[in-house]
N, C-alpha and C positions, 0 to 999 in steps of 0.2 A: 511456636504455637500447636493449638491443635489441630488436624485437619478435617476435612467434612468427610463422614461418610463417604464409602464408594459410592455413587450413583446419588447422592443426594446433593442439591440445588444451594451454592455459594450462598449464605447468609449474611456474610460482613457487609460494612459502606464501604472500606478502604481496599484498595487493590493493588496489585504489584502495577507498578509507571511502565506505559509501554517504553519503547528506548531508552530504557534506564541506565544510565550514566556516571556511576558512583564517583568517581575521579573529579566530574564535571558540579556534581553534584556537592561534593567537600567545598570545591573551590567556591562555589556559589556561597557557601553558610562563613568560609571562611571572609570572604571579599562584605559579608551582610552584617559583622559583627567587629569590622574594622572600623576606626573612630567613633566620634563621639555618638553614643544613644545607640547605633546601629538599627539596622531595617528590620525590625520585627515582623513587618509586612513577609517579607521575602522568607525569612526564616519559617513563619506558620505556614505558607503557601507550600512551601518545599516539602516539609515535613510532613503535612495532613497530607500529600498526595502520591506518597512513599509507602509501602506494605513495611510492615515492622522489619521481616528478612531484608528490606532494601537497606531501611535505614543503618543495621548491622553492619554492610558492606560500606555503606559512608561513612560510620566511625572508623572503618580498618583504613581507608584510604587518607581519611581525615590524618590521623597517626603516621601515616606513611609518606603525607605530601610535609605536614607541618611537623611532625615530632609534638603533638599536642593532644591532649584529649579532649574529644568534643562535648562530652556531656560536662567538662569542667569548665570549658569553655563558656557553654550556653547557661550553666549555673550562674557563672560570673557576668555573664553579659544583661540577663533576664532578672527578672524579680517579679513576689509575688506568687499569686496562682496562676499567672500565666506561666512564669518559671515551670511549675510544679507540675503543670498539664504536659511542655514540651518536653523536661527530660522524662515524664513518666512515659512518655510515647519513646522516647529512646533506646529503652531499657528493653532486654528480650521479657515477653510475658512471662515465665517463672518469676524472673530475677524484678519483675515489678512487683508480683506477689507476694515474693520474701520482702522488698524494701517493706510495704504496705504491713506487712504481719510483726516486723522489727519494729517499726515506728509505733504500732497499736500493742506493743507488749515493753515499751521502752518505758524510763521515768516514772514518776509517780502516775499509780493509776493504770486499767487496761481498758483499752478501745475494744468493746465487747461485740458489738455492732459489727466493727472492722472483721473480726475474726467468726464470726459468724457468716457473715456473706460472703466473704472465701471458701469456706472449707465448708459450707453447704451449697455451695453452685459447681466448684470445679467436679470434673471428671477423673476419674482414675488415673490415668495418662496426666492431667495437669497436676493432680497432688502427687506424684512420683516428681516431675520436673522439679516441682515447686521445693521439696524436701533439699532433692540434691542443688538447686539453686541458694540455697540458706546456708545449707552447708559450704559450699565453694565459696559464695560472698561474705560470711559473719566467721567461720570455722567454728559453729557452734551446729548441735543436734536439734531440731527445730518441736519434736515431740518434749526434749527436756526441758525446753525454755518456756514450752505452753503449758505444761505442767507445773513449773515453777510458777507460774502465772495466775491458774487459774484453780479450783477447788470444784470439791462435790462432782454431783452427776454432770454438769457441767463439764468438767474436766474431762471424764469417762467418753462422752461422747466426742466430742472436740481428738481425742486420741483415737477412736474409732474410724472419724474420718479421714484423720491422717496416714492411716495404715493403707490407704487408696485400693482400698480389696473388696469393693463392693462387686456384689455378681452383676455378669451382662449378657448373661446367657438371654434370650428373648424365648423359649420356650418354658413355659407356664405351667406348674402341674397345678388343676383345680384343688386337688386335695390339700395342697401345701399353703392355698389360697386361705381354703377355710379354714384349716388348723393355727394361722398366724391371726385370722380373725378373731378366731377363739379364744389366742394368748392375750394378746389384746385386750380384750373388753375381759376376760378375767385379772388380767394385770391391774387394771383400772377400776371402771366401773362397779364391777362387782366384787372389789375388794375392798374391805375395809386399811385405809393407807393405799401406797400404789407400788409396784412393783417396776421399779424405773428401767431395772435391768433385762425386760424382756421388750420396752421400747424401745432402747439402745441397740440391744441385738438384730431387733427387726427391721428400723428404721435407719441403721447404719450400714447392714448387709446387701439384704433384698436389692434385684435386680431393679432397675424402676419400674419397665412392664408391669413385674408381681406385684408392685404396691402399688399402680393404680389399680389393679383389679383388687386389693385385700381395700383400698379405699374404697370402690364402690359396693362391695359387700359388706361392708364393715359399717356402711349408711344403712342398707335394707337390714341388717339382722338388728342393730341396734336403737334406727330411727334418728340418730345423729352424727352430721361428720366428725371426720376424724379427728378435723382442729377443735371442736368444741369438746371431746374426750381429753384431750391433751391442755387444754385451757381449764378445764376443770380438774384434771388430777396432777398436774407440774406448775412450778411456777419460777421466777424470776430468769436471770439468763437460758437455765437449762429449757423451760420453758419456749422461749424465744429460739432458740437453736432448731430445737424440734418441729417447730412451726414453719421455718424456713427451709428443713429439710425437707417436709411435706409439700410446701408452696414448690423450690425446686422440682422435685418428682412430678408434679403434676404440667407447670412449663416454668420451666427455669427463663424462659422471655416474658414471662407474666412476673414473676417474679420482681425482676430488674426492672421492669416497667413502674412496678409500684416502688422500688426502691427508688427511682427517679423522681417520680412525681411528688413523693414524700418530702425527697430532698430540696425540692425547689417550690413546695407551697407555703402559704403564709410568710410570716414577716422572717428575713433572710434567707441566707442558702445557706444548705450543708456541703461546702465546696468540695471538700477531701471526696464525699460521697459521689458528689457527680463527675469528679474528676476520673477517681477509681474504675464508674463503671463506664465510664464513656471511651477510658481508654483500653479497659480488659476486652468489652464485648466488641469492639471496629471492625474486629477481623472474623466475628465469631458468629453473632445472630443481631447486627443491630437492624438489619430490617426488619425481623420479626418485633423486637422490643418497641421499634416505631410504630409498628402496625397494630401492636395491641395497646399501645400507646393511647394512640388517637381513637381507639373505638372503646376504649373502655373510662378517658378522660373526656369523650368529645373534643379535643384539641391536640394536635400536632406538637409530641416532643419537640421539635424545632420552634414552633412559633412560643412553647414555655420557657425555653432557651434563653429565645431571642428578646423576651420581654423581663428576663430575673440577672440574666446576665450582664456587662459590657465589656466594649475596648476591642485588643487582641487575644481577651480571653473568649468573649463570646463568637468571634470569628472562627477561632482553633476548635472549639465545642460544635458551633455549624457545621464546621469543613469534618468532621467526625461523624457527627448526624447523618451528612449524605442526602438530607433534602427533607423537602417541607410535604407533609401528607396531609394539609388541607391545600395545597397546590392541585387545580385542576389535570385528572389523571396518574397521578402520584399514591393511589391507596391500591395497595395490592392484595387481589382474591384472595389467596391463601391465605393470610393470616385473617381478614377480614371473617373467615369461615372458621379460625382458630377463635377467634374474638366471640364470633357467635357461638359458638359450643361451651365456652367460657362459661357464660351467663344461662345458656339450656340446661347448664348439667346443674343449677343452682334453682331452677326454675319450679314456682310450687308444686308443680305435677310428680315432682320427683320425691318430694319432700314432705314427709309427715305433718302438718300444722299442729302446733299446739299452744293453746294459751297459758298466759299465769297464775290465773285465778282457777282454781274449781271449787265443786260442792263439799262443803265442809261435812268431815266424818261424824259422825254421830251428831247432826244436826237437830237443835230444840228451838225452833220458832217461838214458841212460848219464851223460852228461859231468853233467846236475844231481845225480845220485844220488851220484857220486862228491865233487862239494862239498861238499855236503850232509854228507855224511860226515865229511869232513874238517875240518868248520866245526865237527863236534860233538866231534872228538876231541881226547883230550887236556886240560889246565886250560882251564877256561873257555870261553865259547859264540861263534861268530862270529855275533851276531846278524841284524846288518847284510847277510851272503851268506844267510842262512835267509829273512832279509825278500824279498831282493831276489829271489829264485828263486823264493819260494813264491806272493808276489802278482801275478807277473807271467805265474804260467800258468794256464791253464784249468782247471776241475776234471777235466776228463777225462784233460788232461795231466799233474796231479797224481798220478791214480790209475795212471799210466803210472811215474812217479817209483816210485812204492810199490812196486809190483812189481818194477820195474828194482834199485833197493835192497835188496829179501828175495834176489833171485837171486843178485846180487853179494857179500852182507855174513852172508846169512846172520839179518837183525836184522829187527826189525819198525819203520819209521820212525816209526809215531806213537807207538809206547811210547820211541825215543828221544828225539824232540822233547817229550816227555809230560816226562822226566826232566830236557833242558837248560834248556828254558823254564821258567817260572812266573807267576803270576799274569794280568794282562788281554792280555798278550802271548802266551802260553801258551793260551789261549781262545780267541785271534783265530785263530791258527796253526792251532792243529786242528781249528778251524770249517771253515775253509779247506782243509783236506786230505781232509776227512768228502765220502762223495757227499751232493749235497742232500737228497735225499730220509731219507738217516739223518742228516743233521744237525737235520733239522728235528723227526724221532723223538725226536733225546736233548733238543731244546728242550722240546718236550713233554714229554716224559716228567719233566724236571729241575723245568717246571711244576707236575707233581702229585705230586712228590717229597715228603718229610718234613712239619711241622707246617704247615698253611695250603694254598692252593693261588695258583699268579702267573696270577689272572684274563686278566690283561692279555696273557700270551705268547701262551693258550692262543685268545682271541681275534684278536690279529695275526697270527696261524699258519694258523687253521682258514678266519678271513672273507677272506683274501686269496690263498690258491692256487686254482690253475685245479684241473677233475676227476682229470687227469692225473698235476699234483703229489702231490694228496690222496690217488689209491689208489698213488702211489709212495709215500706217507708210511706207510701202509696196512700195505704189504706190508713196507718196512723196520722198522717199531714191532714186528710179530709175528715177523720174524726176528731181530729184535736183544734183544729182551726177553721172548719166548713167550708174548706174553699180546697180545688184539687191542686195539686205540685203541678200541674202543667201549665192550670192558669197564674199560678204565683209565679213559674219561669217566665212565662209570655210579656208577663206585666213589669218584670222588672231585668230582662236581659235583651237583646237584640240581635237583631243578623245573624251570620254563621253561626256565631257562640250561642243564639237562643236553640238554633234548631238541632246543634249537637246536644245541647245537654237536655232538651226535649226526647233525643232520639233516646239516649242515654236511661232517662227518668219511664220511659214506656216498658224497662225490662223486658225486653223482649232479644236479647240476646242468645243465639243458636247455641245450644249445650253439646252438641255431637263431637267425635272426632275431627281429625285433619282431611282432607280432600286434597290429596299432593295435584290434581292438573287442576281444580278450582284455584289452591294455593299460589301456581304459577300462573294463571290470568289474574289474579287479585294481584300480584307483587309487579306487574308491565305498568314502569314508570319511567318513562319519557325512552322505552329501550328501542333501539333499530329496529327490531325485528317485528313485523306486525302482530299483535295480539291475536289469538283464533275467536271467532265468531262466540260471543257467549251473552245469554239475557241478561247479565246482569252488568255493570260497568267494575271496569279496572280500576285497583288504587289512581294511577293516574297514567293512563295514552292520555297525556293532553301535553300540549304547547307550555314551558315557563312562563308564558308571559297572562297564558288563563289561568292567574289566582283563583277564581273565585268557582270555577271548574273544576279545578286540582284539590281545592276544600271538600268540593263536595262527594267529590271519589272518597276522599279517605274518609271522609264521615261515613257513608253509607257500607265500607269495609272495617273499619276499625268501630264502630259503634254496633255492628249486629252479630260478626264472625266469633265464631269461639274462642276462647283461650289457645288450647291444642291448635286450633285450624291458625289462628295468627299468628302463632312461633313457627308455624312452617312458614306461612307469608313472608314473614321477615326471614327468613333463611333465602326462601327463593329471591326477596329483595337484594341481600349482600350477592348473589351469586350474578342477578342482572348487571349490578350499577357499582358493585364493590362498595358501595356504602350503608354503614348502618341506618333505619328506617326514621331513626331520630335524629340524627346527623343531616335529614334533608328537611324533616320535617322543622328544624331548627334555623336551617337554610332560608327555606322558601316560606315560612308562614313568619305571624308576627302576634303580636298581644294575648287575648285570651285562648285565640283559636289553636295557637300553637303552645299556649298553656295546657290546654286540654290535652290536646293529641298527644303530647310529650306525657302526660300523664296517663292516659290509657297504656300506649306503648311502656312504658316503663314497670307498669302495673302487669300487664302480660308476660315481661320479661321475668319478674320476679316482686311480686307484691311487696313481701316482709322487707326487701330493700329499699323500696320506694317508703314506705314508712319508715325505715331506717333512716334515710334523709332528710324526711320532714322533719324528724325529733332532732334529727343534729343540728339544722336548722335553725328551729326554734329557741335552740339554747347556746348558739355559739354567737361570738361578738358582744358588743356593748347592749343590757337588756336580754328581757326573756319573753317570747312569745307563749304567755301561759293559755291564751286559747287553744291552739293547735297541740300546743304538750297535751292540755286536758282532754282534748277532743278523741286524740289519740289513744292516748293509755287508756281512755276510757273505753272506746268503741273498738279496740284491737283484744284487751286483756284476758278475752274466752276465746279469741279466735286464733291470734299468732302471736302475739307476742313475745313468746317465749324463740321463736324464730327471727323477728325483728331484731331480740338482743343481740342474735348472736352474728346477723349480718350486722350491727351496728360496732361490735367489735373487732371482728373482722374488716370492715373498711376505715374505720377512725382509730384503732389502737386503742379504745380505751373504751370502759363497759358502759353501757346505759346506765347502770345505776352508778357508777362514777359522776356521771355528765349532771346527771339529777342532783347529787350529792353537792356538787361545786356550785349549781345553777340557782336552787331554791332555796328556804327555811323553813323553819317553823314547823306546825302540825303538816302544812301544804307536802312539804319536805315528806315527811313521815309515812303521810296517806301515798305520794306517789311510790317511795322506796316500796310499801306493801304491796302493790298492783305489780310494780317491776319483777318482784318475788324472788328476786337473789342476784347476788355477784357474779359473774363470769370471770 
């Protein structure tokens, strides 16, 4: 087992058992396996409360006392997933990894995900131990076996990782960082085809500290994260391997938190992955994984295991997990800060926002107007031409086309489109033809029309628009509906929810940078230290019972402070409470008030990710929420849809293009894909 660096805090969940007696433990296990059925509870209790080093001593004593192999007896006595988990715990870490790899390349087919996970995440020392263990256990050369079972650039990168020669010097040369950024850029984005050898050499050999700086500089230089370039330039298992390497360079604990979440989300559980990670990280970084998991997925690893598994298998996994981070006092400040920094790095302020729809070159409004008129004349409608023109022009260009259409033909283009198109396609095309503020105003009006209110649409628009956008929406609403937006909201909503929406609808959010002292005051939430006097109330220097006061304080901070300032408030909040502000909102509040506050927080953290989540939810499961899908695709197409695409593929392991393709059809599908602007 690799030891923590000197002076580093131990972050495993399993520790050496005090007053350890290997002979007594061997006897306990022997007695637990005597008779019919065996005492599985005793077996799991003992094995999960001993470190791997202590388990090896138990194995030796078991053989000395009974002349039998403990692992063989456990295999005979136990069955299924529980047996695989217990036996995995009994092997030394390097031998457990060797067994996983042997299984991954044995028989028909190869488990590439297992190879990627192990070889992308292990340290040099762990790789060397793995190679030696494989040779010892199977009398075979690991590199030769992997070479014989894989191919192409995927094989080349695996072989590089198998050498265990990644640089480990923390002293970084700024010149070399710049050179590597340039080499990666020239090998991918600037090259016809891709020079995979450069990606392999740099990502396979440079130190973690060096590569983190390379990734930061790459984003500044190219305007896109290294992951986006890898997705664009590489493919297949090679792409997956390189993305895993990048994730492990950034944060190994976050990589495993994500792997665990994906192993348990949806129908069915990927038990092999779950077992492998829980066993291999239990004495390394399980606490970090737990904490990142809880902040990233808003639930504890413990609770997800508890809900997704059963029996002794569940009990053993929960022992390895080591605690429930949803329980009071269980969330750790160190990882809360790590988790905060993860999403702060991807926050919009640090990344250039890009739409997918740009002004068309050689734009000719006269020709476009004539082509659209021709597409709608006579019997039938040429939807393809309409889509090709409207989806590939900026909104400003579409307004010119509208004007030219009226000048040439004395007809209203919007009215003609409305009469020729129908259903989802009509809503999408007509939405694209409206000026953005008038489109948002119409969406707000529709959300408040008739019986019932579409609170989700109100929240999505008002919680995410800038001051300038909100002010333009107010003007458009008054112009189109002869009523102020504030009056409409007042008559259609109530209580704290109404007050929050009206506050957002004023478009008076501060626009300056952060004020650290004020951020500390704003973040005071049920904190034992009395906050300093301030002319404005803090988020919640209040008792948990005073819910109304709590909501008012949250409103006064979340609806008025600037985005950069709120990011600092959220960070100070974590320091004071060990909780992410979003977690607190979900726990303390309910209904529409909770939903609007969560939307504001998510928008401040990472607006493109907020919209990526909304798009995913609009298409997952049975049925499609075409209204939400259309609204986001139209409203974000010239603002940040490219960023939304990147967040979508990063979080959901499939592109927005693929999701749309699998969930819509016909001309509506074609128009959405044109706006989407490409496959990631």
